[in-house]
C-alpha positions, 0 to 999 in steps of 0.5 A: 483517682486511682482505686485499689482495684485499679492498682491491683489490676495494674499489678496483675498485668505487671506480673503477666508482662514479667512472666512473658519476658522470663519464660521466652514467649511472645505474648499472653493474656489473663482471663477470669472465671465468671460465676457462669464458669466462662473465661472473661478477658481481663488483660493482655500484653498487647493488641494481638493477645487481647484479641485472642482472649476476646476471640476465645470468649466469643466462640467459646473454644480455645486453650483458655476454655479447655483449661477452665473445663479440665482444671489442668494446663493446656500445652501445645508447642506446635499448633500445626502438628497438633491440628491432626490430633483432633484439635482442628475439630475441637477448635474449629473456629479458634484455630484458623484465627490464631494461625492467621495471627502468626501464633504457632504455640499456646500454653494455658495455665489455670489459676486455682486455689484448691478446688476454686478456679479463679482464671487462666493465664494464656501464653503465645509463641510465634514459633513452635517450641516447648517450654523448658522446665525452668520456665514451667517453674517460673510460671507456677510461681507467677500463678500463685502470686496471681491467685492471691491478687485476684482473691483480693480484687475489689469492684467489677473486673470490667472497671479495668478494661479498656474501651476496646476490651470486653464489657462482660457485664453487658454480655451477661445482661444481653444474654439474660434478655435473649433468654427471655426472648427465646424462652431458653436457658442462659447457656443457650442464650449466651451461645446464640449471642456468641454465634451471632457475633462470630458469623457477623464479624462483630465484637460480642460486647458491641452486639450485646449493647445493641441487644440491651439498647433494643436495637437487636432482638433474637427470634426462635430458630424455625424448625 
């Protein structure tokens, strides 16, 4: 049985795919802003785009993260050229991975209604190049439509993720357990979880499930 929430998520992905085709980019993804203020992957145009959304959540950096923090678009039409402007330091973990994926331009647009931040659309291009003004106008129209759809989503966004995508509720539950284990804040616990996933090369949702199932326990770092 197809639920209303599943139908809405399908329409959101259809909008994303139509936008990608209309503005001449190679892929894209959408992340929603969680109550904790982080971007949680919702969908991507393909496996590569989904991995880019997952990676940003795992390492806590990238165009999606910057767009959420600033509330403004992040437009980088040449990653190689921008690497010398402080981007290499700001995206120390994300930048090498996105270049390895043969992506050389990224454009992130926050989905907002007034002061409310709902999510981010990330668009990827394999060759450097600026977005045309006509493309920007089409993207803004898409953002308005997405904002309305997201506001009317029912249920948990995780219900629409495939098995290979991020189980964000598991991540937050695991972070809560790590918070208790380390006697720290939820933000610091999430940072430890992200760091461990990156260092070990494990999907963060799999590591989170190990924490929940008590197969993995975090300990305080020795001073």
